[in-house]
VOKOL-415705 format. One line per field, with one value per residue (C-alpha): x negated, y negated, z; chain. Coordinates in Angstrom, 2 decimals, decimal comma. Layout:
xx: [X	...]
yy: [Y	...]
zz: [Z	...]
mol: [A	...]
This chain:
xx: [-92,04	-89,35	-91,24	-94,38	-92,48	-91,02	-94,46	-95,91	-93,18	-94,24	-92,74	-90,12	-91,04	-89,44	-86,76	-87,77	-85,70	-88,43	-87,27	-83,93	-85,69	-87,89	-84,92	-83,02	-86,06	-86,63	-83,00	-83,17	-86,37	-84,88	-81,72	-83,81	-86,20	-84,25	-80,66	-78,49	-79,31	-81,81	-79,04	-77,52	-78,62	-80,04	-83,16	-85,82	-86,22	-88,16	-87,14	-87,53	-85,13	-82,76	-82,81	-82,04	-79,11	-77,86	-77,98	-76,05	-73,31	-73,82	-74,17	-71,16	-72,86	-76,34	-76,96	-80,28	-81,73	-83,94	-85,77	-87,16	-87,67	-85,23	-82,11	-79,28	-77,75	-74,15	-73,10	-69,71	-67,44	-68,12	-71,88	-71,71	-70,40	-73,46	-76,21	-78,95	-77,35	-76,55	-78,86	-77,36	-73,77	-73,65	-71,81	-74,08	-74,33	-73,23	-70,38	-71,42	-69,35	-70,10	-70,73	-74,00	-75,99	-77,17	-80,51	-82,90	-85,29	-88,26	-88,85	-91,74	-90,83	-87,13	-86,75	-88,22	-86,06	-82,92	-83,68	-84,17	-80,81	-79,04	-80,54	-79,44	-75,93	-75,67	-77,00	-74,64	-71,69	-71,58	-69,42	-71,93	-71,65	-74,90	-74,81	-77,52	-77,77	-80,19	-80,55	-81,81	-82,99	-81,35	-82,69	-86,23	-86,30	-84,96	-87,68	-90,37	-89,08	-88,96	-92,38	-94,48	-92,33	-92,55	-96,33	-96,70	-94,48	-96,41	-99,77	-98,42	-97,12	-100,49	-102,45	-100,13	-100,53	-104,31	-104,39	-102,05	-104,27	-103,71	-100,80	-100,36	-97,65	-97,74	-97,94	-99,60	-99,47	-96,43	-95,86	-93,34	-95,36	-98,26	-97,40	-97,62	-100,53	-103,54	-104,46	-105,60	-103,92	-106,49	-105,50	-107,36	-106,56	-108,08	-110,49	-113,97	-113,68	-116,25	-116,35	-118,06	-120,72	-121,87	-122,43	-125,80	-126,69	-124,16	-123,16	-121,41	-119,55	-118,51	-117,09	-114,94	-113,46	-113,15	-110,99	-108,72	-108,34	-107,70	-105,06	-103,17	-103,48	-102,64	-101,01	-99,46	-102,93	-103,19	-99,58	-98,86	-101,22	-99,66	-102,21	-101,26	-102,56	-105,23	-104,13	-107,43	-111,20	-113,70	-116,99	-119,75	-123,38	-126,09	-125,61	-126,26	-125,84	-122,84	-119,70	-117,90	-119,21	-117,59	-114,29	-114,63	-115,18	-112,03	-110,12	-111,45	-110,77	-107,42	-104,39	-102,41	-102,02	-105,12	-104,88	-108,20	-108,86	-111,28	-110,70	-111,08	-108,04	-105,80	-107,33	-105,50	-105,10	-101,36	-100,03	-98,49	-99,77	-102,23	-99,59	-97,18	-99,72	-100,38	-96,63	-96,34	-99,41	-98,06	-94,59	-96,06	-98,15	-95,14	-93,01	-95,69	-96,58	-98,55	-101,15	-104,50	-105,39	-109,05	-110,03	-113,64	-115,44	-112,66	-114,61	-113,26	-109,93	-110,80	-112,98	-112,27	-109,40	-109,53	-113,26	-114,93	-111,52	-112,51	-109,65	-106,91	-104,74	-102,91	-105,44	-104,24	-106,83	-105,54	-101,98	-103,18	-104,99	-101,92	-99,79	-102,41	-102,43	-98,64	-98,50	-101,17	-99,65	-96,55	-92,84	-92,41	-95,30	-95,77	-96,08	-98,34	-100,35	-104,08	-106,24	-109,94	-112,06	-115,74	-117,93	-121,53	-120,45	-118,65	-119,90	-117,61	-114,42	-111,48	-111,21	-107,51	-108,42	-111,05	-108,91	-107,68	-104,29	-105,41	-108,87	-108,99	-112,42	-115,39	-117,95	-121,47	-123,21	-126,91	-129,94	-130,89	-133,68	-136,36	-134,14	-131,21	-133,43	-134,53	-130,88	-130,15	-133,09	-131,68	-128,38	-129,92	-132,54	-129,91	-129,47	-133,18	-135,47	-138,67	-141,94	-142,73	-141,21	-141,26	-142,11	-138,97	-140,50	-143,30	-140,86	-138,76	-141,86	-142,82	-139,49	-139,08	-136,27	-134,71	-130,93	-129,04	-128,64	-132,39	-133,17	-130,78	-132,63	-136,00	-134,86	-133,47	-136,57	-138,82	-136,90	-137,21	-140,96	-141,45	-139,44	-141,50	-144,67	-143,21	-143,09	-140,78	-140,16	-140,53	-143,61	-144,55	-146,67	-143,63	-141,79	-144,74	-144,87	-141,12	-141,51	-144,30	-142,16	-139,17	-141,09	-143,78	-142,30	-143,48	-147,21	-148,94	-152,30	-152,63	-152,44	-155,44	-157,46	-160,93	-163,77	-163,95	-160,23	-160,42	-163,23	-161,23	-158,18	-160,33	-161,79	-158,32	-156,79	-159,89	-159,46	-155,91	-157,08	-160,06	-158,14	-155,20	-157,65	-159,27	-156,06	-154,17	-150,60	-150,97	-149,16	-151,33	-152,58	-151,55	-153,34	-154,75	-154,52	-155,60	-153,42	-150,83	-147,24	-144,26	-145,27	-148,09	-151,72	-152,60	-151,07	-151,89	-149,33	-148,56	-146,43	-144,84	-143,85	-140,09	-139,52	-136,26	-137,92	-141,05	-143,51	-145,46	-148,82	-147,38	-146,08	-149,40	-151,40	-149,16	-149,58	-153,36	-153,43	-151,30	-153,75	-156,66	-156,47	-157,01	-159,57	-161,60	-161,66	-162,92	-165,59	-166,98	-166,55	-166,07	-163,09	-159,38	-156,83	-153,10	-153,05	-151,92	-148,50	-146,41	-148,67	-148,13	-144,39	-144,26	-146,30	-144,44	-141,12	-142,53	-143,95	-140,71	-138,74	-141,04	-140,51	-136,88	-135,12	-136,76	-138,00	-141,55	-143,33	-144,62	-144,34	-140,62	-139,75	-136,84	-134,55	-133,12	-131,52	-130,14	-126,42	-125,08	-121,82	-123,68	-121,58	-124,53	-126,40	-124,69	-124,49	-126,24	-127,44	-129,92	-129,15	-132,24	-133,64	-136,30	-138,81	-138,11	-138,37	-141,84	-142,84	-141,51	-143,58	-146,69	-146,24	-145,64	-148,81	-150,75	-149,73	-150,63	-154,00	-154,95	-154,33	-156,19	-159,27	-158,95	-158,96	-162,01	-163,87	-163,05	-164,20	-167,41	-168,24	-167,55	-168,72	-170,89	-168,03	-165,68	-168,09	-168,44	-164,64	-164,21	-166,84	-165,12	-161,81	-163,32	-164,62	-161,50	-158,74	-156,70	-158,09	-156,41	-156,71	-159,49	-161,69	-161,32	-162,16	-165,43	-166,38	-164,93	-164,55	-161,41	-159,15	-159,95	-156,30	-155,37	-151,60	-151,69	-153,84	-150,93	-149,38	-152,77	-153,25	-149,87	-150,45	-153,67	-151,35	-150,99	-154,64	-154,25]
yy: [-401,07	-400,16	-397,01	-398,99	-401,38	-398,46	-396,95	-400,24	-400,95	-400,04	-396,85	-397,27	-395,80	-392,43	-392,24	-390,34	-389,18	-390,54	-394,05	-393,40	-392,18	-395,28	-397,67	-395,95	-396,04	-399,74	-400,59	-398,73	-400,54	-403,84	-403,50	-402,29	-405,22	-407,92	-406,96	-407,84	-411,28	-412,04	-413,36	-415,53	-418,94	-417,58	-419,45	-418,69	-421,13	-421,49	-420,93	-424,69	-425,57	-422,89	-424,42	-427,87	-426,52	-424,73	-427,90	-429,76	-427,12	-426,10	-422,34	-420,09	-416,74	-415,25	-411,58	-410,35	-407,39	-405,78	-403,16	-405,63	-408,77	-410,99	-412,99	-413,82	-417,27	-418,09	-421,81	-423,26	-424,72	-428,22	-427,70	-426,61	-430,07	-431,80	-433,10	-431,21	-427,86	-428,77	-426,09	-423,16	-424,38	-423,77	-420,66	-417,74	-416,77	-413,20	-412,77	-410,71	-407,84	-408,80	-411,94	-413,58	-415,55	-419,07	-418,75	-415,98	-416,47	-414,29	-414,33	-413,06	-411,59	-410,63	-411,43	-414,92	-415,59	-414,44	-416,51	-419,69	-419,21	-418,56	-421,74	-423,93	-422,43	-423,09	-426,64	-427,62	-425,46	-423,73	-420,78	-419,47	-415,70	-413,74	-410,11	-407,43	-404,91	-402,58	-402,10	-399,07	-398,87	-395,59	-395,58	-396,48	-393,80	-391,26	-392,12	-391,82	-388,42	-387,10	-388,48	-385,58	-382,98	-384,87	-385,11	-381,37	-380,45	-382,83	-381,34	-377,80	-378,64	-380,23	-377,18	-374,77	-376,73	-376,72	-372,96	-372,23	-373,92	-377,66	-380,04	-380,18	-378,57	-375,20	-371,68	-371,45	-375,22	-375,56	-374,16	-371,55	-370,61	-369,08	-365,65	-366,91	-365,96	-368,29	-367,09	-369,76	-369,60	-370,19	-373,01	-372,78	-376,43	-378,00	-375,39	-374,87	-372,10	-369,29	-366,88	-363,56	-365,46	-366,97	-363,49	-362,17	-358,51	-356,25	-354,75	-351,70	-353,70	-356,29	-353,62	-352,27	-355,61	-356,81	-353,79	-354,83	-358,29	-356,72	-354,46	-357,49	-359,35	-356,42	-353,60	-351,88	-350,81	-348,51	-347,69	-346,44	-343,55	-342,85	-344,77	-346,65	-349,94	-349,41	-350,36	-351,85	-352,06	-352,20	-354,03	-352,63	-353,71	-355,59	-359,30	-361,74	-359,29	-361,11	-359,45	-362,72	-364,17	-361,30	-362,07	-365,76	-364,66	-362,54	-365,58	-367,68	-365,13	-363,68	-365,62	-364,45	-365,84	-365,11	-365,12	-365,42	-365,08	-363,57	-360,56	-362,78	-364,86	-362,06	-362,09	-364,28	-364,51	-363,79	-360,24	-359,24	-362,24	-360,18	-357,70	-360,58	-362,34	-359,15	-358,80	-362,44	-362,19	-359,22	-360,79	-363,90	-361,75	-359,62	-362,71	-363,94	-360,50	-359,52	-360,97	-360,28	-360,42	-360,80	-360,01	-360,93	-359,18	-356,64	-354,82	-357,47	-355,60	-352,36	-350,64	-346,99	-346,58	-344,79	-345,22	-347,18	-348,08	-347,77	-349,91	-347,56	-350,60	-351,48	-352,81	-355,79	-355,13	-351,58	-352,88	-355,23	-352,37	-350,12	-352,81	-353,26	-349,50	-349,47	-352,46	-351,07	-347,62	-346,80	-346,26	-349,93	-350,10	-353,48	-352,93	-355,01	-356,31	-355,48	-355,78	-356,63	-356,39	-356,92	-355,69	-354,82	-352,43	-349,67	-347,08	-348,46	-348,65	-346,39	-343,31	-343,96	-347,36	-345,87	-343,18	-343,22	-344,85	-347,75	-348,48	-346,40	-347,75	-348,24	-350,35	-350,37	-353,69	-352,95	-355,23	-356,32	-354,53	-356,21	-356,78	-358,03	-360,44	-361,94	-362,51	-364,08	-366,45	-367,47	-368,47	-370,42	-372,18	-373,84	-376,98	-377,20	-379,49	-377,54	-378,94	-375,89	-372,78	-370,44	-366,77	-365,22	-361,73	-363,02	-364,65	-361,49	-359,43	-361,84	-361,32	-357,57	-356,79	-360,25	-360,48	-362,89	-365,31	-365,14	-365,96	-368,92	-370,06	-369,70	-371,93	-374,54	-374,45	-374,86	-377,99	-379,39	-378,68	-380,43	-383,45	-383,53	-383,75	-386,66	-384,57	-385,35	-381,67	-378,25	-376,22	-372,56	-373,20	-374,70	-371,41	-369,45	-371,81	-371,35	-367,55	-367,90	-370,29	-367,95	-364,72	-365,98	-369,13	-372,72	-373,29	-374,55	-375,99	-378,01	-375,00	-374,93	-371,72	-371,18	-370,16	-366,72	-366,15	-367,35	-364,90	-362,04	-362,97	-363,15	-359,66	-358,33	-359,57	-358,53	-355,04	-354,86	-356,04	-353,64	-350,50	-351,26	-351,84	-348,43	-346,37	-345,18	-345,44	-348,62	-351,72	-353,92	-357,08	-360,57	-362,84	-363,01	-366,02	-366,93	-370,06	-369,55	-369,24	-368,92	-366,54	-364,89	-366,05	-364,62	-362,52	-360,26	-360,50	-357,40	-356,62	-353,29	-350,87	-350,45	-346,72	-344,80	-341,89	-341,95	-339,06	-338,31	-339,31	-342,71	-343,33	-342,23	-344,57	-347,49	-346,63	-346,41	-349,87	-351,26	-349,89	-351,45	-354,65	-353,03	-350,62	-353,61	-355,14	-351,82	-351,37	-354,94	-355,99	-352,58	-354,23	-354,41	-357,17	-357,80	-359,19	-355,82	-355,85	-356,16	-353,57	-351,07	-351,66	-351,03	-347,81	-346,43	-346,89	-345,25	-342,29	-341,83	-341,90	-339,24	-336,93	-337,51	-338,71	-337,46	-334,07	-334,66	-333,12	-329,55	-328,94	-329,80	-328,59	-329,49	-331,04	-334,53	-336,26	-339,11	-339,90	-341,76	-342,62	-344,60	-343,19	-341,70	-344,99	-346,18	-342,78	-341,91	-338,49	-337,47	-334,79	-332,81	-331,22	-332,61	-330,13	-331,33	-334,97	-334,27	-332,60	-335,59	-338,01	-335,88	-335,68	-339,44	-340,19	-337,63	-339,16	-342,70	-341,71	-339,76	-342,81	-345,04	-342,82	-342,65	-346,49	-346,66	-344,22	-346,24	-349,49	-347,91	-346,88	-350,42	-352,49	-354,84	-355,61	-356,10	-358,69	-360,48	-360,65	-361,98	-364,66	-365,81	-365,86	-368,01	-370,38	-370,70	-369,71	-368,38	-365,89	-364,17	-360,88	-362,05	-362,72	-359,06	-357,98	-359,93	-358,08	-354,59	-354,45	-353,25	-350,86	-347,33	-346,38	-346,70	-346,62	-349,94	-351,81	-353,26	-354,76	-355,99	-357,98	-359,64	-360,48	-362,37	-365,30	-365,81	-366,91	-369,47]
zz: [-137,73	-135,23	-134,45	-133,69	-131,39	-129,47	-129,01	-127,75	-125,21	-121,66	-120,31	-117,61	-114,25	-113,63	-110,97	-107,86	-104,90	-102,66	-103,56	-101,82	-98,70	-98,74	-99,04	-96,21	-93,90	-94,75	-93,92	-90,61	-89,66	-90,80	-88,73	-85,82	-85,76	-87,63	-86,79	-83,81	-82,48	-85,21	-87,50	-84,71	-83,37	-80,14	-79,01	-76,48	-73,61	-70,35	-66,73	-65,97	-68,82	-67,57	-64,05	-65,50	-67,57	-64,46	-62,32	-65,04	-64,93	-68,59	-67,94	-67,75	-67,29	-66,92	-67,68	-66,29	-68,25	-65,62	-67,68	-70,26	-68,10	-69,99	-69,12	-71,55	-71,06	-72,13	-72,17	-71,33	-74,03	-72,76	-72,88	-76,49	-77,43	-76,02	-78,31	-76,45	-77,34	-80,93	-82,48	-80,58	-80,95	-84,74	-85,93	-87,09	-90,77	-90,08	-87,56	-84,57	-83,24	-79,63	-77,60	-78,57	-75,94	-76,70	-74,92	-73,88	-71,00	-70,12	-66,39	-64,29	-60,90	-60,69	-56,97	-57,31	-60,38	-58,60	-55,47	-57,54	-59,31	-56,01	-54,44	-57,36	-57,27	-53,53	-53,75	-56,58	-55,55	-58,94	-60,10	-62,63	-63,02	-62,59	-63,76	-63,87	-66,69	-68,54	-72,28	-74,18	-77,82	-78,84	-82,40	-81,35	-78,67	-81,15	-83,65	-80,96	-79,87	-83,45	-84,40	-82,92	-84,70	-87,99	-87,59	-86,92	-89,88	-92,15	-91,16	-91,67	-95,16	-96,05	-94,89	-96,69	-99,91	-99,58	-98,94	-101,81	-104,39	-104,16	-104,03	-107,79	-109,81	-111,50	-110,19	-106,82	-106,30	-104,02	-100,57	-101,72	-104,82	-102,90	-104,33	-107,91	-110,14	-110,39	-113,89	-116,36	-119,74	-122,49	-124,83	-128,14	-128,94	-125,83	-124,40	-125,84	-128,37	-128,36	-131,28	-131,90	-133,85	-130,55	-129,09	-130,25	-129,88	-128,14	-131,48	-130,02	-127,40	-129,99	-132,26	-129,42	-128,39	-132,00	-132,66	-129,78	-131,32	-134,75	-133,21	-131,89	-135,21	-137,48	-135,47	-138,53	-139,69	-136,65	-135,74	-139,26	-138,53	-135,13	-133,06	-129,90	-128,70	-125,97	-122,46	-121,38	-121,71	-118,84	-119,48	-117,28	-117,10	-115,19	-114,38	-117,21	-120,09	-121,61	-120,23	-119,51	-122,79	-124,67	-122,94	-123,93	-127,52	-127,37	-126,05	-128,91	-131,63	-130,55	-131,68	-128,64	-125,09	-123,00	-119,18	-117,35	-113,61	-111,08	-108,85	-105,79	-106,89	-105,64	-102,17	-99,65	-95,89	-96,09	-96,24	-99,57	-101,53	-103,64	-104,80	-105,46	-107,64	-109,62	-110,29	-111,32	-113,58	-115,51	-115,65	-117,32	-119,68	-120,60	-121,29	-123,73	-125,16	-127,10	-124,73	-123,05	-119,35	-118,35	-114,74	-113,99	-111,09	-110,71	-107,97	-105,54	-105,54	-107,34	-104,71	-103,95	-101,48	-98,15	-97,55	-94,76	-93,32	-89,66	-88,34	-89,53	-90,30	-93,49	-95,98	-97,99	-100,73	-101,19	-101,56	-104,29	-106,06	-105,81	-107,44	-110,20	-110,88	-111,12	-113,45	-115,77	-116,15	-114,13	-114,69	-115,50	-117,95	-119,64	-123,37	-125,61	-122,64	-122,84	-119,74	-120,08	-116,94	-116,13	-113,28	-112,51	-109,72	-111,62	-109,10	-106,35	-108,42	-107,64	-109,89	-110,49	-111,96	-114,28	-115,85	-119,45	-119,75	-117,61	-118,95	-122,12	-122,99	-120,73	-122,59	-121,15	-121,83	-121,36	-121,24	-124,79	-126,64	-128,78	-131,82	-129,75	-127,81	-131,12	-132,08	-128,70	-129,14	-132,53	-130,87	-127,99	-130,14	-132,35	-130,19	-129,27	-131,25	-131,93	-133,23	-135,35	-136,81	-133,84	-134,22	-132,74	-132,80	-130,59	-128,12	-128,00	-127,17	-124,38	-122,59	-121,89	-119,46	-119,84	-120,02	-122,27	-119,35	-118,68	-122,32	-122,21	-119,09	-120,87	-123,74	-121,36	-119,14	-122,20	-123,22	-119,68	-119,59	-122,95	-121,73	-118,53	-120,65	-122,69	-125,88	-128,77	-129,56	-127,90	-128,81	-128,53	-125,43	-123,67	-124,15	-122,73	-119,74	-119,27	-119,18	-116,61	-114,57	-114,51	-113,86	-111,49	-110,01	-109,77	-110,29	-107,13	-108,13	-104,92	-102,60	-100,26	-100,77	-99,32	-101,70	-100,05	-100,53	-104,12	-104,84	-103,31	-105,42	-108,57	-108,03	-107,14	-110,42	-112,39	-110,94	-112,30	-115,72	-115,87	-114,89	-117,19	-120,08	-119,52	-119,26	-122,31	-121,00	-118,94	-120,22	-122,48	-120,80	-121,93	-119,47	-115,95	-113,64	-110,13	-110,04	-107,26	-108,45	-106,14	-103,35	-105,30	-105,13	-108,53	-111,27	-114,18	-116,99	-119,04	-122,03	-121,14	-123,83	-123,97	-123,48	-123,28	-121,48	-119,33	-118,92	-115,71	-117,21	-118,16	-114,65	-113,12	-115,39	-114,41	-110,72	-111,12	-112,80	-109,97	-107,37	-109,31	-107,26	-103,87	-105,39	-106,69	-103,20	-101,81	-104,51	-104,38	-100,74	-99,08	-97,37	-98,12	-97,45	-97,22	-100,77	-102,19	-100,47	-103,65	-105,38	-102,55	-102,59	-106,34	-106,35	-103,30	-105,09	-108,23	-106,31	-104,36	-107,61	-109,11	-106,13	-105,09	-108,25	-111,44	-110,21	-111,51	-108,51	-108,72	-104,97	-104,70	-108,19	-110,42	-107,83	-107,34	-104,38	-106,46	-106,09	-109,12	-107,31	-104,67	-101,83	-99,92	-99,98	-96,80	-95,09	-91,85	-93,05	-95,74	-98,34	-97,30	-94,14	-91,81	-93,22	-96,76	-95,63	-94,24	-97,49	-99,51	-97,42	-97,90	-101,67	-102,01	-100,03	-102,06	-105,41	-104,32	-102,83	-105,97	-108,16	-105,70	-105,85	-109,62	-109,80	-107,52	-109,78	-112,92	-111,31	-110,00	-113,56	-114,88	-111,92	-114,00	-116,40	-113,44	-111,98	-115,33	-115,69	-112,14	-112,71	-115,88	-114,01	-111,24	-113,89	-116,10	-113,60	-116,56	-119,10	-122,02	-123,86	-126,15	-123,09	-122,10	-125,66	-125,48	-122,28	-122,82	-126,59	-128,34	-126,49	-127,66	-128,20	-131,86	-131,41	-129,54	-132,08	-134,14	-131,00	-129,86	-133,08	-132,70	-129,07	-129,82	-130,48	-126,72	-126,53	-129,31]
mol: [A	A	A	A	A	A	A	A	A	A	A	A	A	A	A	A	A	A	A	A	A	A	A	A	A	A	A	A	A	A	A	A	A	A	A	A	A	A	A	A	A	A	A	A	A	A	A	A	A	A	A	A	A	A	A	A	A	A	A	A	A	A	A	A	A	A	A	A	A	A	A	A	A	A	A	A	A	A	A	A	A	A	A	A	A	A	A	A	A	A	A	A	A	A	A	A	A	A	A	A	A	A	A	A	A	A	A	A	A	A	A	A	A	A	A	A	A	A	A	A	A	A	A	A	A	A	A	A	A	A	A	A	A	A	A	A	A	A	A	A	A	A	A	A	A	A	A	A	A	A	A	A	A	A	A	A	A	A	A	A	A	A	A	A	A	A	A	A	A	A	A	A	A	A	A	A	A	A	A	A	A	A	A	A	A	A	A	A	A	A	A	A	A	A	A	A	A	A	A	A	A	A	A	A	A	A	A	A	A	A	A	A	A	A	A	A	A	A	A	A	A	A	A	A	A	A	A	A	A	A	A	A	A	A	A	A	A	A	A	A	A	A	A	A	A	A	A	A	A	A	A	A	A	A	A	A	A	A	A	A	A	A	A	A	A	A	A	A	A	A	A	A	A	A	A	A	A	A	A	A	A	A	A	A	A	A	A	A	A	A	A	A	A	A	A	A	A	A	A	A	A	A	A	A	A	A	A	A	A	A	A	A	A	A	A	A	A	A	A	A	A	A	A	A	A	A	A	A	A	A	A	A	A	A	A	A	A	A	A	A	A	A	A	A	A	A	A	A	A	A	A	A	A	A	A	A	A	A	A	A	A	A	A	A	A	A	A	A	A	A	A	A	A	A	A	A	A	A	A	A	A	A	A	A	A	A	A	A	A	A	A	A	A	A	A	A	A	A	A	A	A	A	A	A	A	A	A	A	A	A	A	A	A	A	A	A	A	A	A	A	A	A	A	A	A	A	A	A	A	A	A	A	A	A	A	A	A	A	A	A	A	A	A	A	A	A	A	A	A	A	A	A	A	A	A	A	A	A	A	A	A	A	A	A	A	A	A	A	A	A	A	A	A	A	A	A	A	A	A	A	A	A	A	A	A	A	A	A	A	A	A	A	A	A	A	A	A	A	A	A	A	A	A	A	A	A	A	A	A	A	A	A	A	A	A	A	A	A	A	A	A	A	A	A	A	A	A	A	A	A	A	A	A	A	A	A	A	A	A	A	A	A	A	A	A	A	A	A	A	A	A	A	A	A	A	A	A	A	A	A	A	A	A	A	A	A	A	A	A	A	A	A	A	A	A	A	A	A	A	A	A	A	A	A	A	A	A	A	A	A	A	A	A	A	A	A	A	A	A	A	A	A	A	A	A	A	A	A	A	A	A	A	A	A	A	A	A	A	A	A	A	A	A	A	A	A	A	A	A	A	A	A	A	A	A	A	A	A	A	A	A	A	A	A	A	A	A	A	A	A	A	A]
């Protein structure tokens, strides 16, 4: 019971040194404004009353304070005995150290006031003493003079606290802690815990980081064979593939302190702060070792040194990187501290940072394949209420090239679309609409399009569909629409085959299908339009890649001008001569024109079917693969038939 009473009693306020400062300031202000004559019986009176007292001979002395427009009046001993001055004759509660006047008079013009006193003295033959004096408020003037300096210092302290990460406590919070690390220490009790079960796909990457966690949990398993704990692991890959998610899983699984921060947390406007924060970070990690440090977006401080430094000045970022290199593997190496880092710009990182001994393992986190996308869908569909048992294989096939973040966005967007339609559960069609929304953009059914423009768009999209249907290596079609989405006026949706290597005939078939839209405009209307801009951009990039990157052109031969380091990307010179540049341009134009003429020939041969498809598209606005099968028949390529049968589900 006593324990309960103690817990219920209100906590006493904590003592603070600021209370002392507050009391002292209050006393100073009190003595300033309430001290002195405020504890005496001095009263204010008028000039007419003063003149009457003077005529009666009650005043012994008048002190005129010129600078504040007041006069202090001192009465004689005889006057103090009179009834009229009874209030001011009483003794004060607190004895004064100096003579205290009985009355204070505020006068207007000093000359007039002085003349009136002199006249009364002369008329009544009085010996009243009149003195002139000035008074100064030393404490008040001192406070006023110090106020600007106090204001400037206060503003400076406020700004310094804001720049150093807030006015709160902890590292980096106070003005003199600006060089402290801003790393967040993961707390498994309060922070949301992510485990390896929440990371779908990424089997190879998970094995690597799981081994690091296992090494920290059970080091004897490895050290007994002479193995050493790895210094660090670098996660590299495109955005959204799960690099940061892997680090969160490590934080959730590892039973050791986990420090998390971004590369930009080291960057500050003050010189030397970045290096100081690196030292403080590793000091904290070493004190809590064994521990893990995770630096997200390490390219913010890890860029290659000595390049593009046109100023010739001392680079603060390079100093931070030098300190990081020293802490990771230098004379004062921190043992039992593992560094995890993530970036999607590994090509710009310094070579000294990438070497073994600092980052022993470089783990490439690639875009998920078909099987991995299915696993990712399984994870993100857990909290979603679906109306039916979804075919995850079908959803995985509908999202080629999607990253894990994109798939999470698809699931969320599908739930939002279902809620917008007042549904109680998410259906398969909602997922298809979500994919369309993410890839193509928002549907714009109210966009004003003239009938002539709509007809041109319909033949353009029908041209894409017709050519891709006739070519063996072109991607199989899913659906065609002339409903505007985003910036596009129409679209043909394909399901590309996921290839690890691509042959020239496959690239040429894809380019021919891409040129099918402009070719259809030429065949039907004998005119072309600006609607093929994105198609031209795509085929130009493909043709340039064939010639300059993959060495697939007979004229130039087996040569590439691709630089995997990315250093020549921002250079002012090209790695080939002017003559070679002219030859490259000619070959690119030649490849594109050949595929354009090939598309025109195919459409000429199937002009009636092209017209039938365009008419159906104008009627329905959206047509699916089964509509093409009714017009063209089955695709003549046997190897694609199994996929074709599965993809019929899109039309249902």
